[in-house]
Phi, psi and omega in degrees: 000140181246146173269132177266137185277060178214153166262187180212155168242124177262116188246119183235134183294140171258174183308316181301320177292316180301315179297316178297314183298314182287331175286328182281323181226104184298337180273355182287128173249111178211139175211188183295342180268355178296138184298154178281163172255147181250130177242123179280137182225181178305149188275329185258102174215149181248337180239126185287322186305313178298328179291317178295314180300322182287338188240351190297325182297312180295319179294313180302311180298322178296317179295317179294317181295336177291341179264313180206148175269357180282097184295341178290342178273351183288147171284176175296133183273088180229152180302320182298321179290315178305312181292331177284334185264343185220143166271136180233127173243147182236152176208160184247355182245123177234126181244139178254114182273350184270154178275330180291154177292152175282133177260143175223152180246000000 
């Protein structure tokens, strides 16, 4: 097993995002049981808030873009909206259980 030199933010949709997503795309199936997304971030941090502040815009836009590419449908991209729309958990240890190399694009 290998340790990956990254921390992570685990981002899970709350009701406001779920409501927006299903109103924006009628074919979208998402609810409170939908799995969270993991975003790798710098590995050494002691305070979570600066990590969230540094990364929330890119994460928010990625989550919104997964529903629609129509930016006119997006809410205002602000930290307060992000925090109202998503639960975020952070961690500093990432382990790779696979033998193959990690691919990135």
